[in-house]
C-alpha positions as CSV (number, residue, x, y, z in Angstrom):
1,M,0.0,-0.1,-0.1
2,I,2.8,2.4,1.0
3,Y,4.6,1.6,-2.5
4,D,1.3,2.3,-4.3
5,Y,1.0,5.6,-2.3
6,F,4.5,6.7,-3.4
7,K,3.9,5.6,-7.0
8,Y,0.7,7.7,-7.2
9,L,2.6,10.7,-5.8
10,D,5.4,10.2,-8.6
11,E,2.8,10.3,-11.3
12,M,1.2,13.6,-10.2
13,E,1.9,16.8,-12.1
14,E,2.1,18.8,-8.9
15,I,4.9,18.7,-6.6
16,A,4.5,16.4,-3.5
17,L,6.8,16.7,-0.3
18,I,7.3,15.0,2.9
19,E,9.5,16.8,5.4
20,E,10.9,16.9,9.0
21,P,9.7,19.5,11.4
22,D,12.8,21.5,10.6
23,S,11.8,21.5,6.8
24,T,14.5,18.8,5.9
25,I,13.1,16.8,2.9
26,K,12.3,13.1,3.6
27,Y,10.8,12.5,0.3
28,A,10.3,14.6,-3.0
29,N,8.3,13.2,-5.9
30,K,9.4,13.4,-9.6
31,A,7.8,16.8,-10.3
32,F,9.9,18.5,-7.7
33,L,13.1,16.8,-9.0
34,T,12.3,17.6,-12.6
35,C,11.7,21.2,-11.5
36,F,14.9,21.7,-9.8
37,G,17.1,19.3,-11.8
38,L,18.0,17.0,-9.1
39,K,18.3,13.4,-8.3
40,S,16.3,11.9,-5.4
41,E,19.5,11.4,-3.3
42,E,20.5,15.1,-4.0
43,A,17.0,16.4,-2.8
44,V,16.6,14.1,0.4
45,G,18.4,15.5,3.5
46,K,18.2,19.3,2.1
47,K,16.0,21.8,3.6
48,L,13.0,23.1,1.7
49,L,13.9,26.7,2.5
50,D,17.0,26.0,0.5
51,F,15.0,26.2,-2.5
52,V,13.2,29.4,-1.6
53,I,14.9,32.6,-2.4
54,P,16.2,34.3,0.6
55,E,13.6,37.2,0.5
56,D,10.8,34.8,0.9
57,R,12.2,32.2,3.4
58,E,10.9,33.7,6.6
59,S,7.2,33.6,5.4
60,C,7.9,30.0,4.2
61,D,8.9,28.7,7.5
62,M,6.0,26.4,8.6
63,E,7.5,25.0,12.0
64,F,5.8,28.2,14.1
65,V,2.8,28.4,11.8
66,V,1.1,25.1,12.6
67,T,-0.4,23.7,15.8
68,P,-2.2,20.5,16.8
69,E,-5.6,22.5,16.9
70,D,-4.9,24.0,13.4
71,P,-2.5,21.8,11.4
72,F,-3.2,23.1,8.0
73,Y,-1.3,25.9,6.0
74,K,-1.1,27.6,2.8
75,I,2.0,29.7,2.1
76,Y,3.6,31.3,-0.9
77,G,7.1,31.7,-2.1
78,R,9.5,32.2,-4.9
79,S,11.8,29.4,-6.3
80,R,14.5,29.3,-9.0
81,R,14.1,26.5,-11.4
82,A,16.6,24.4,-12.8
83,D,16.5,26.6,-16.0
84,G,17.1,29.7,-14.0
85,K,13.6,31.2,-14.1
86,I,11.9,32.5,-10.9
87,I,8.7,31.0,-10.3
88,W,5.9,31.4,-7.6
89,L,4.9,28.4,-5.6
90,Q,1.8,27.9,-3.5
91,F,2.6,25.4,-0.7
92,V,-0.7,23.5,0.7
93,G,-0.1,21.2,3.3
94,R,-0.6,19.9,6.9
95,G,1.7,19.2,9.9
96,Y,1.2,15.9,11.8
97,F,1.7,15.7,15.4
98,D,2.1,12.8,17.9
99,D,-0.4,12.4,20.9
100,G,1.9,14.6,23.2
101,G,1.6,17.4,20.7
102,R,4.9,17.2,19.2
103,L,5.3,18.1,15.4
104,I,6.3,14.9,13.4
105,E,6.3,15.9,9.9
106,F,4.8,18.1,7.1
107,Q,3.1,16.6,4.1
108,E,2.3,19.1,1.3
109,L,1.7,19.8,-2.4
110,A,3.1,22.8,-4.3
111,L,1.5,24.4,-7.3
112,D,3.1,26.7,-9.8
113,I,0.9,29.9,-9.7
114,T,3.3,32.2,-11.6
115,E,0.7,32.9,-14.3
116,W,-1.9,33.6,-11.5
117,K,0.3,36.2,-9.8
118,E,1.0,37.9,-13.1
119,S,-2.4,38.2,-14.2
120,I,-3.5,40.2,-11.0
121,D,-3.7,43.4,-13.2
122,E,-5.8,41.6,-15.9
123,K,-8.3,40.5,-13.0
124,V,-8.6,44.0,-11.8
125,K,-9.6,45.2,-15.3
126,I,-12.2,42.5,-15.4
127,L,-13.7,43.8,-12.1
128,E,-13.6,47.3,-13.3
129,K,-15.5,46.2,-16.4
130,A,-18.0,44.3,-14.3
131,N,-18.6,47.4,-12.2
132,N,-19.1,49.4,-15.4
133,R,-21.6,46.9,-16.6
134,I,-23.7,47.1,-13.4
135,N,-23.6,51.0,-13.6
136,E,-25.1,50.5,-17.2
137,L,-27.6,48.2,-16.3
138,T,-28.8,50.3,-13.5
139,K,-28.9,53.3,-15.8
140,M,-31.0,51.1,-18.3
141,Q,-33.4,50.1,-15.4
142,D,-33.8,53.8,-14.4
143,A,-34.6,54.8,-18.0
144,K,-36.8,52.0,-19.0
145,G,-38.5,50.7,-15.8
146,P,-38.5,47.7,-13.5
147,A,-39.4,45.1,-16.3
148,I,-36.1,45.8,-18.1
149,K,-34.2,45.4,-14.8
150,S,-35.8,41.9,-14.2
151,N,-34.8,40.7,-17.7
152,M,-31.4,41.9,-17.8
153,F,-30.2,40.6,-14.4
154,N,-31.9,37.2,-14.9
155,N,-30.0,36.8,-18.3
156,V,-26.4,37.4,-17.1
157,A,-23.6,34.8,-17.6
158,A,-22.0,34.3,-14.2
159,Y,-18.9,32.3,-15.3
160,N,-15.7,33.1,-17.0
161,F,-12.8,30.7,-18.3
162,S,-11.0,31.4,-15.1
163,D,-13.8,29.6,-13.2
164,I,-13.3,26.4,-15.1
165,A,-10.9,24.2,-12.9
166,R,-8.5,22.3,-14.9
167,T,-4.8,21.4,-15.3
168,S,-4.9,18.7,-17.8
169,P,-3.7,19.3,-21.4
170,K,-7.0,18.0,-22.9
171,M,-9.0,20.6,-21.0
172,E,-6.6,23.3,-21.7
173,R,-6.9,22.8,-25.5
174,V,-10.8,22.9,-25.3
175,I,-10.3,26.4,-23.6
176,E,-7.9,27.6,-26.1
177,Q,-10.3,26.6,-28.9
178,A,-13.3,28.1,-27.0
179,K,-11.6,31.5,-26.6
180,A,-10.6,31.4,-30.2
181,A,-14.4,30.5,-31.2
182,A,-15.6,33.3,-28.8
183,E,-13.9,36.0,-30.9
184,R,-16.1,35.4,-33.8
185,D,-20.0,35.0,-34.1
186,A,-20.0,31.6,-35.6
187,F,-22.4,28.9,-34.4
188,I,-21.0,26.7,-31.7
189,L,-21.9,23.2,-30.7
190,I,-20.7,21.9,-27.5
191,E,-20.8,18.1,-27.0
192,G,-20.1,16.3,-23.7
193,E,-21.6,13.8,-21.4
194,S,-23.9,14.9,-18.6
195,G,-22.0,16.6,-15.7
196,T,-19.2,17.9,-17.7
197,G,-19.8,21.5,-17.5
198,K,-21.3,22.5,-20.9
199,E,-23.1,25.4,-19.6
200,L,-20.2,26.7,-17.7
201,L,-18.1,26.5,-21.0
202,A,-21.2,28.3,-22.7
203,Q,-21.2,31.3,-20.5
204,S,-17.5,31.6,-20.3
205,I,-17.7,32.1,-24.2
206,H,-20.3,34.6,-23.8
207,N,-18.2,36.7,-21.3
208,Y,-14.9,36.2,-23.5
209,S,-16.8,37.5,-26.5
210,K,-17.6,41.0,-27.9
211,R,-21.2,40.4,-26.8
212,A,-20.3,40.1,-23.1
213,N,-22.1,43.3,-22.3
214,G,-25.3,41.6,-23.8
215,P,-27.8,39.1,-22.3
216,F,-26.9,35.5,-22.0
217,V,-30.2,33.5,-22.3
218,A,-30.4,29.8,-21.8
219,I,-33.2,27.4,-22.6
220,N,-33.3,23.6,-21.8
221,C,-34.7,22.0,-24.9
222,G,-35.5,18.9,-23.2
223,A,-37.5,20.5,-20.4
224,I,-40.0,22.2,-22.4
225,P,-43.1,20.5,-23.7
226,S,-43.1,20.4,-27.5
227,E,-46.4,22.2,-27.7
228,L,-44.8,25.2,-25.8
229,M,-41.4,25.2,-27.5
230,E,-42.3,27.7,-30.1
231,S,-43.9,30.3,-27.9
232,E,-40.9,29.9,-25.5
233,L,-38.4,30.5,-28.4
234,F,-40.3,33.0,-30.6
235,G,-42.9,34.5,-28.3
236,Y,-46.5,35.3,-28.8
237,T,-48.9,38.4,-29.5
238,E,-51.8,39.2,-27.2
239,G,-54.8,36.9,-27.8
240,A,-52.7,34.3,-29.7
241,F,-54.2,31.6,-27.6
242,T,-56.3,31.2,-24.5
243,G,-54.6,32.4,-21.4
244,A,-52.0,34.5,-23.5
245,A,-50.6,37.2,-21.3
246,R,-51.8,40.7,-22.0
247,Y,-49.6,42.5,-24.4
248,G,-48.0,39.3,-25.6
249,K,-44.7,38.0,-24.5
250,Q,-41.2,38.2,-25.9
251,G,-39.5,34.9,-26.8
252,K,-35.9,33.7,-26.0
253,F,-34.6,35.0,-29.4
254,E,-35.8,38.6,-28.5
255,L,-34.5,38.5,-25.0
256,A,-31.2,37.5,-26.3
257,S,-30.8,40.3,-28.9
258,W,-27.2,41.5,-29.0
259,G,-26.1,38.9,-26.9
260,T,-26.0,34.8,-26.7
261,L,-28.7,32.3,-26.8
262,F,-27.7,29.1,-25.4
263,L,-30.0,26.0,-26.6
264,D,-29.1,23.3,-24.0
265,E,-29.9,19.6,-24.9
266,I,-30.6,20.6,-28.5
267,A,-30.9,17.0,-29.6
268,E,-34.2,16.9,-27.5
269,M,-35.9,19.6,-29.7
270,P,-38.9,17.9,-31.6
271,I,-38.6,17.6,-35.4
272,A,-41.3,20.2,-36.1
273,Q,-39.7,23.0,-34.1
274,Q,-36.3,22.1,-35.7
275,S,-37.6,23.3,-39.1
276,T,-38.9,26.6,-37.5
277,L,-35.5,27.0,-35.7
278,L,-33.6,26.5,-39.0
279,R,-35.8,29.3,-40.9
280,V,-35.1,31.8,-38.1
281,L,-31.3,31.2,-38.2
282,E,-31.3,31.6,-41.9
283,S,-33.6,34.7,-42.0
284,K,-32.4,36.1,-38.6
285,T,-35.9,37.2,-38.0
286,V,-38.8,35.9,-35.7
287,T,-42.4,35.9,-36.1
288,R,-44.3,35.7,-32.7
289,I,-47.1,33.1,-32.6
290,G,-50.2,34.9,-33.7
291,G,-48.4,37.7,-35.3
292,L,-47.5,38.8,-38.8
293,E,-44.4,41.0,-38.2
294,Q,-41.0,39.7,-38.9
295,I,-38.8,40.9,-35.9
296,P,-35.0,41.4,-36.8
297,V,-32.9,39.6,-34.3
298,D,-29.1,39.7,-33.7
299,V,-28.1,36.8,-31.6
300,R,-25.0,34.4,-31.3
301,I,-26.1,30.9,-31.0
302,V,-24.3,28.2,-28.8
303,C,-25.8,24.6,-28.7
304,A,-25.1,21.8,-26.4
305,T,-25.8,18.1,-26.2
306,N,-24.9,14.9,-24.4
307,K,-25.8,12.8,-27.5
308,N,-24.0,12.1,-30.8
309,L,-25.8,14.5,-33.1
310,R,-24.5,12.7,-36.3
311,E,-26.2,9.4,-35.0
312,E,-29.3,11.2,-34.2
313,V,-29.3,12.5,-37.8
314,V,-28.8,8.9,-39.1
315,K,-31.6,7.7,-36.7
316,G,-34.1,10.4,-38.2
317,N,-34.3,12.2,-34.8
318,F,-32.4,15.3,-35.9
319,R,-32.6,17.3,-39.3
320,E,-29.4,17.1,-41.5
321,D,-29.6,20.6,-42.6
322,L,-29.9,22.1,-38.9
323,F,-27.0,19.9,-37.9
324,F,-24.7,21.2,-40.7
325,R,-26.1,24.8,-39.7
326,L,-25.3,24.6,-36.0
327,N,-22.0,22.4,-36.2
328,V,-19.7,25.2,-37.5
329,I,-17.4,25.1,-34.6
330,N,-17.5,21.8,-32.5
331,L,-16.1,21.8,-29.0
332,R,-15.9,18.5,-27.2
333,I,-15.6,18.5,-23.4
334,P,-13.7,15.1,-22.5
335,P,-15.2,13.2,-19.5
336,L,-13.6,13.4,-16.3
337,R,-12.1,9.8,-16.6
338,E,-10.1,11.1,-19.7
339,R,-8.6,14.1,-17.7
340,K,-8.0,12.7,-14.1
341,E,-5.4,15.3,-13.7
342,D,-8.3,17.7,-13.0
343,I,-9.8,15.8,-10.1
344,L,-7.6,17.3,-7.4
345,E,-8.4,20.9,-8.8
346,L,-12.0,20.2,-8.8
347,I,-11.9,18.6,-5.3
348,E,-10.3,21.8,-4.0
349,V,-13.1,24.0,-5.8
350,F,-15.8,21.9,-4.5
351,I,-14.7,21.6,-1.0
352,K,-14.6,25.4,-0.8
353,E,-18.1,25.6,-2.1
354,L,-19.4,22.8,0.2
355,G,-17.2,24.0,3.2
356,A,-18.8,27.6,3.3
357,N,-21.7,26.3,5.4
358,T,-20.5,22.8,6.4
359,D,-18.2,21.6,9.2
360,F,-15.8,19.0,8.0
361,D,-12.5,17.4,8.6
362,R,-10.1,18.2,5.8
363,S,-7.6,15.4,6.8
364,L,-10.2,13.1,5.4
365,F,-8.8,13.6,2.0
366,Y,-5.1,12.7,2.9
367,D,-5.7,9.0,3.3
368,K,-6.7,6.1,0.8
369,Q,-10.1,7.9,0.2
370,L,-8.2,10.3,-2.2
371,I,-6.7,7.3,-4.1
372,K,-10.2,5.9,-4.6
373,L,-11.4,9.2,-5.9
374,F,-8.7,9.0,-8.6
375,E,-9.3,5.3,-9.5
376,Y,-13.0,5.7,-10.1
377,D,-14.3,6.5,-13.5
378,W,-16.9,9.1,-12.6
379,P,-19.7,8.2,-15.1
380,G,-21.6,11.3,-13.8
381,N,-18.4,13.6,-14.4
382,A,-17.9,16.7,-12.2
383,R,-21.3,16.7,-11.0
384,E,-21.0,13.3,-9.5
385,L,-17.6,14.1,-7.9
386,R,-19.3,17.3,-6.3
387,N,-22.1,14.9,-4.8
388,V,-19.7,12.4,-3.5
389,L,-17.6,15.1,-1.8
390,E,-20.7,16.4,-0.1
391,R,-21.5,12.8,0.8
392,I,-18.2,12.3,2.4
393,I,-18.3,15.6,4.3
394,C,-22.1,14.9,5.5
395,I,-21.5,11.1,6.3
396,P,-18.3,10.5,8.5
397,G,-16.4,7.4,7.5
398,Y,-18.3,7.0,4.2
399,D,-16.7,4.0,2.4
400,T,-15.6,5.2,-1.1
401,D,-15.6,1.4,-2.1
402,E,-19.2,1.9,-2.7
403,L,-18.3,3.9,-5.9
404,T,-16.7,1.0,-7.3
405,K,-19.5,-1.3,-6.5
406,A,-22.2,1.2,-8.0
407,A,-20.1,1.5,-11.1
408,T,-19.7,-2.4,-11.5
409,Q,-23.5,-2.7,-11.1
410,I,-24.2,0.1,-13.8
411,T,-21.5,-1.6,-16.3
412,D,-23.1,-5.0,-15.8
413,N,-26.6,-3.6,-16.6
414,D,-25.3,-1.9,-19.8
415,E,-23.6,-5.1,-20.9
416,K,-26.6,-7.1,-20.3
417,Q,-28.9,-4.8,-22.2
418,K,-26.4,-4.6,-25.1
419,I,-26.2,-8.6,-25.5
420,S,-30.0,-8.6,-25.3
421,E,-30.5,-6.0,-28.0
422,C,-27.9,-7.7,-30.1
423,F,-29.7,-11.1,-29.8
424,D,-33.0,-9.5,-31.0
425,K,-31.2,-7.8,-33.9
426,C,-29.4,-11.0,-35.0
427,G,-32.6,-13.3,-34.5
428,G,-30.9,-15.3,-31.7
429,N,-27.7,-16.3,-33.9
430,V,-25.1,-16.7,-31.3
431,S,-22.2,-16.8,-33.9
432,E,-23.4,-13.3,-35.3
433,V,-23.9,-11.9,-31.9
434,A,-20.3,-12.9,-30.9
435,R,-18.9,-11.5,-34.1
436,Q,-20.8,-8.1,-33.9
437,M,-19.7,-7.6,-30.2
438,G,-16.2,-8.5,-31.2
439,I,-15.9,-11.6,-28.7
440,S,-15.6,-15.3,-28.9
441,R,-18.6,-17.6,-28.8
442,K,-17.0,-19.2,-25.5
443,T,-16.8,-15.7,-23.9
444,L,-20.4,-14.8,-25.0
445,Y,-21.7,-18.1,-23.4
446,K,-20.0,-17.1,-20.2
447,K,-21.7,-13.7,-20.3
448,M,-25.2,-15.4,-21.1
449,N,-24.7,-17.6,-18.1
450,K,-23.7,-14.5,-15.9
451,Y,-26.6,-12.5,-16.8
452,R,-29.1,-15.6,-17.1
453,L,-29.7,-15.0,-20.8
454,R,-31.1,-18.0,-22.9
């Protein structure tokens, strides 16, 4: 188990250290050795403060910072890398004490936060821009009444690219592509499994674009009944139908004018409404239900789906011409199992969110539970990770082995269903089922016995 633990630390991108109470290094992972151009035997026995520039050493001395009552710490300091570059490191760790209150060792992670430090001025500018935007909205409300204020403040994108927790190269590439796409008004289709953060990316694209000062309007196409879809998207006039609001109602397209319209779960939109949507996208005008006037709209469209739209086109569930219209820029958010480097970053973000109003023991995440969180494949992605962290916080001693048991059950159910469907498709021909599934007849028979399929 100890070997596996150190093997895991060596595979991390972040620096991991274990030190004596006087900061003498007992263990340094590969990330530390690479950063400072050392071999393990050259690092062990040296003091961590030797790797911190003299001006920052006093603020990085942890020995008198931690206590048995408050063993956790977060400190900052500058170091000189092997290539001579000065970098900022953030050390996040814990001091361990014996029963008598004597400090035994430190265990910590170190993150390179150089870019974050250098971006402080940029963040100040963003805050100033946000304040100016609030002032603009306030002036608009004063000039046009409370209805405008309600619409504008309900249709604001809250997230930016900086809010997307990531360290993995895969996710960084998605962000780079999204930033490039944000600079133009081309249609964007975001694909990704449930829980990967598609709306988070959509809001970030809006706030990075030239339309950032305009509204961000989102609609879940899978949550709107088909008979209400057109009125939600395109609005209606007074008296258009029984129960219609007096003076009519603006649809989402009109509300999103000069901004972004986010069509979530676009694959769930009924075929009948897909043709109307296509016409609106081509003409850049909407006609309210019950009306004749064609209303010009200037809207940037971002769509998202957890399905493969190409397959939906083949199945006849999605119009091919609409697919080609929407799929100008395609962004695929990889599932969490393909970017496990992001788990630690997400854990930190979620714990901060959950810890705001919750008492919990942070030392919980320094034992084997953390390894379990990395081993699990997270079919529910970041959303599931957040739920599990909340469960761990709320239920002391929660057994993370339950994750693997649940995942195995889900996998078995999926495989059983797949075999059953294949038998129906192949008319019960065992050889053909085995061929289509890419397994031998012997393996297929074993699975049939396992799932009691005859």
